[in-house]
C-alpha positions as CSV (number, residue, x, y, z in Angstrom):
1,M,0.0,0.0,0.0
2,T,1.3,3.5,-0.9
3,V,1.0,5.7,2.1
4,T,-0.6,9.1,1.4
5,V,-2.1,11.7,3.7
6,E,-5.5,10.9,2.1
7,A,-5.2,7.2,2.9
8,M,-4.3,8.1,6.5
9,L,-7.5,10.2,6.8
10,G,-9.5,7.0,6.6
11,M,-7.4,4.9,9.1
12,S,-8.3,3.9,12.6
13,R,-6.2,4.8,15.6
14,K,-5.0,1.2,15.7
15,Q,-4.0,1.3,12.0
16,L,-2.2,4.7,12.5
17,D,-0.3,3.3,15.5
18,E,0.7,0.2,13.5
19,L,1.9,2.4,10.6
20,F,3.9,4.5,13.0
21,R,5.5,1.3,14.5
22,Q,6.4,0.0,11.0
23,H,8.7,2.9,10.1
24,E,12.0,4.5,11.1
25,A,12.3,8.1,12.2
26,G,13.9,9.3,9.0
27,E,15.8,12.6,8.9
28,I,14.6,15.7,10.6
29,P,12.7,17.6,7.9
30,K,13.6,21.0,6.7
31,G,11.3,23.9,5.6
32,E,7.6,24.2,5.5
33,G,5.4,21.2,5.8
34,R,1.6,21.1,5.3
35,G,-0.3,19.9,8.3
36,T,-3.3,17.6,8.4
37,V,-5.1,16.7,11.5
38,L,-6.1,13.0,11.5
39,I,-9.4,12.5,13.4
40,R,-10.7,9.0,13.2
41,W,-14.4,9.6,12.5
42,G,-14.7,8.0,9.0
43,R,-13.1,9.4,5.9
44,Y,-15.8,11.9,5.0
45,L,-16.0,13.5,8.5
46,S,-12.3,13.3,9.0
47,T,-11.6,15.1,5.7
48,L,-14.1,17.8,6.5
49,I,-12.8,18.5,10.0
50,S,-9.2,18.4,8.7
51,K,-10.0,21.1,6.1
52,I,-11.7,23.3,8.7
53,V,-8.8,23.0,11.1
54,H,-6.3,23.7,8.3
55,R,-8.1,26.9,7.3
56,L,-8.8,28.3,10.7
57,A,-6.3,26.9,13.2
58,W,-3.2,25.0,12.1
59,Q,-1.6,24.9,8.7
60,G,1.5,23.0,9.4
61,K,5.1,23.2,10.8
62,V,8.2,25.0,9.7
63,F,11.3,23.0,10.6
64,D,14.8,24.4,11.1
65,P,17.1,21.4,11.7
66,E,20.2,23.5,12.0
67,R,18.7,25.2,15.0
68,G,17.0,22.1,16.2
69,E,13.6,23.7,16.4
70,L,10.3,24.4,14.6
71,R,7.5,26.9,14.6
72,N,3.8,26.0,13.9
73,K,1.8,27.9,11.3
74,V,-1.4,28.9,13.1
75,S,-4.4,31.1,12.8
76,P,-6.2,32.1,9.6
77,F,-3.2,34.5,9.1
78,R,-0.7,31.6,9.1
79,R,1.5,33.1,11.8
80,K,4.7,31.2,12.6
81,L,4.2,30.8,16.3
82,I,4.4,28.1,19.0
83,R,8.0,27.0,19.0
84,A,9.3,23.5,19.8
85,K,12.7,21.9,20.2
86,V,13.3,19.1,17.7
87,Y,15.5,16.1,18.4
88,K,15.6,12.3,18.1
89,A,14.7,10.1,21.1
90,P,12.8,6.9,21.9
91,S,9.1,7.0,21.2
92,W,6.7,6.7,24.0
93,L,4.6,4.4,21.8
94,D,7.2,1.7,21.1
95,Q,10.6,2.9,22.5
96,K,12.1,3.0,18.9
97,E,13.8,6.2,17.7
98,C,11.4,8.9,16.5
99,I,11.7,12.7,16.0
100,V,10.4,14.5,19.1
101,L,8.8,17.9,18.9
102,D,9.1,19.1,22.5
103,Y,7.2,22.2,23.6
104,S,8.0,21.8,27.4
105,K,10.6,24.6,27.5
106,T,9.6,26.7,24.6
107,S,5.9,27.4,24.9
108,F,3.8,28.4,27.8
109,V,0.6,27.6,25.9
110,A,1.8,24.1,24.7
111,R,4.2,23.2,27.5
112,K,2.4,19.9,28.2
113,I,2.5,18.8,24.5
114,R,5.0,16.4,23.0
115,D,4.7,15.4,19.4
116,E,6.4,12.4,17.9
117,I,6.9,11.9,14.1
118,R,8.2,9.3,11.8
119,E,8.6,9.3,8.0
120,V,6.1,6.9,6.6
121,A,6.6,7.8,2.9
122,P,9.1,10.1,1.1
123,G,8.3,13.6,2.5
124,I,5.3,12.4,4.6
125,F,5.5,12.2,8.3
126,L,2.9,10.6,10.6
127,G,2.7,12.2,14.1
128,I,1.2,11.5,17.5
129,V,0.2,14.3,19.8
130,Y,0.6,13.7,23.6
131,W,-0.8,15.8,26.4
132,G,1.4,14.8,29.3
133,R,1.6,11.0,28.6
134,A,-1.9,10.7,27.2
135,K,-2.3,10.3,23.4
136,L,-4.7,12.8,22.0
137,F,-4.7,12.4,18.2
138,N,-2.6,12.0,15.1
139,F,-1.5,14.3,12.4
140,A,0.5,14.3,9.2
141,V,3.1,16.8,7.9
142,S,3.9,16.6,4.2
143,F,6.6,18.2,2.2
144,P,6.7,18.9,-1.5
145,A,8.7,16.5,-3.5
146,G,12.2,17.5,-4.6
């Protein structure tokens, strides 16, 4: 199966966790990636919610691997806010290496958030959002080819 963001929109939490487990971390991405929230309420509803969230709240992440950080593109105005430190460490899901997006020391608003991502296809990263140690939801970040 070819992994695409569209295919992930129709996956269950169990399927997304298994996809995450099957892949290596990959390299820390560079530049602007398009964000997609993955809510597991069926393909139609998930796609609709994802489009609304993308338009109004979260458009993606801008990675700067040289500085070891990123900024989220948020709001209808696509402001580059909510900074995170980026590094590789064991995943809370399976203890294998992942790319950690750590907000604990960089953001008052998101200090309890930890994201983990792995590259599941060229330029496509699957992520897990944790609040403390509780898994909240999944997301994807995709980068243009080339």
